[in-house]
C-alpha positions as CSV (number, residue, x, y, z in Angstrom):
1,M,0.0,0.0,0.0
2,R,1.3,3.4,-1.0
3,I,1.0,6.4,1.4
4,K,-0.1,9.4,-0.5
5,N,-0.4,12.1,2.2
6,G,3.1,12.2,3.6
7,L,3.9,13.9,6.9
8,H,6.0,16.7,5.2
9,A,3.2,17.5,2.7
10,I,0.7,17.8,5.5
11,K,3.1,20.0,7.5
12,K,3.6,22.3,4.5
13,R,-0.2,22.6,4.0
14,N,-0.8,23.3,7.7
15,K,1.9,26.0,7.7
16,T,0.2,27.8,4.8
17,L,-3.2,27.4,6.4
18,K,-1.8,28.8,9.7
19,K,-0.5,31.9,7.8
20,A,-4.0,32.3,6.2
21,K,-5.8,32.3,9.5
22,G,-8.2,35.1,9.7
23,Y,-8.7,35.5,6.0
24,Y,-12.2,35.8,4.6
25,G,-14.1,32.7,3.5
26,A,-12.4,29.9,1.6
27,K,-9.0,31.7,1.8
28,S,-8.6,30.5,5.3
29,K,-10.1,27.0,4.9
30,Q,-9.1,25.6,1.5
31,F,-5.5,25.0,0.8
32,K,-5.4,26.1,-2.8
33,A,-7.2,29.4,-2.1
34,A,-5.1,29.9,1.0
35,K,-1.9,29.3,-0.8
36,E,-2.7,31.9,-3.5
37,Q,-3.7,34.5,-0.9
38,V,-0.7,33.9,1.3
39,M,1.6,34.4,-1.7
40,R,-0.3,37.6,-2.7
41,S,-0.2,38.8,0.9
42,G,3.5,38.2,1.1
43,N,4.0,40.2,-2.0
44,Y,2.0,43.1,-0.6
45,A,4.0,43.0,2.6
46,Y,7.2,43.1,0.6
47,V,6.1,46.1,-1.3
48,G,4.7,47.8,1.8
49,R,8.0,47.5,3.6
50,R,9.6,49.6,0.9
51,L,6.7,52.1,0.7
52,K,6.9,52.7,4.4
53,K,10.3,54.2,4.0
54,R,9.0,56.7,1.4
55,D,6.0,57.5,3.6
56,M,8.1,58.2,6.6
57,R,10.4,60.5,4.7
58,S,7.5,62.5,3.3
59,L,6.0,62.7,6.9
60,W,9.4,64.1,8.2
61,I,9.5,66.6,5.4
62,A,6.0,67.8,6.1
63,R,6.8,68.2,9.8
64,I,10.0,70.1,9.1
65,N,8.2,72.3,6.6
66,A,5.4,73.1,9.1
67,A,8.0,74.1,11.8
68,C,10.0,76.1,9.3
69,R,6.9,78.1,8.2
70,Q,6.3,79.0,11.9
71,N,9.8,80.4,11.9
72,D,9.2,82.4,8.6
73,I,11.3,80.3,6.3
74,S,10.5,77.6,3.7
75,Y,11.6,74.0,3.8
76,S,13.9,74.2,0.8
77,V,15.6,77.5,1.9
78,F,16.1,76.0,5.4
79,M,17.7,72.8,4.1
80,H,19.9,74.9,1.8
81,G,20.9,77.1,4.8
82,L,21.8,74.0,6.8
83,K,24.0,72.7,3.9
84,L,25.8,76.1,3.7
85,A,26.3,76.0,7.5
86,N,27.8,72.5,7.3
87,I,25.2,71.1,9.6
88,D,24.6,67.4,8.8
89,L,21.3,66.4,10.4
90,N,19.0,63.9,8.7
91,R,15.4,64.6,8.2
92,K,14.3,62.1,10.9
93,I,16.3,64.0,13.6
94,L,15.1,67.4,12.3
95,A,11.5,66.3,12.4
96,D,11.9,65.0,15.9
97,M,13.4,68.3,17.0
98,A,10.6,70.3,15.2
99,V,8.0,68.4,17.2
100,N,9.6,67.9,20.6
101,D,12.2,70.7,20.9
102,A,10.9,73.9,19.2
103,Q,13.6,76.1,20.8
104,S,16.6,74.2,19.5
105,F,14.8,74.0,16.1
106,A,14.4,77.8,16.1
107,N,18.1,78.1,16.8
108,L,18.8,75.9,13.8
109,V,16.6,78.1,11.7
110,A,18.5,81.2,12.8
111,T,21.8,79.5,12.0
112,A,20.4,78.6,8.5
113,K,19.2,82.1,7.9
114,T,22.6,83.6,8.8
115,A,24.4,81.1,6.6
116,I,22.2,82.1,3.7
117,S,22.7,85.9,4.3
118,K,26.5,85.6,4.2
């Protein structure tokens, strides 16, 4: 007698069905539908991890721009002033300063303005 449902095949199917837990309808119950959805979900997750980096950068830029506008300067002029003043701070740190430490951010804006006016 030949054994058709080997242990490893069952383990593989159960692993896929476990990943598909919580999906709607047949996608969480039937192996074929679950396998297709798990593959598609993995692809979406892969793309999403890359999109998250873009989204965070645009969020940081929006926060920096808002803080710059409160200090009467635009984002692009501010960044140019920092470059002229040889201040190398990334946008993540600048956005954090803009939200949590307005006084030191205002000092950076003043430094950028003086670097531009020279």
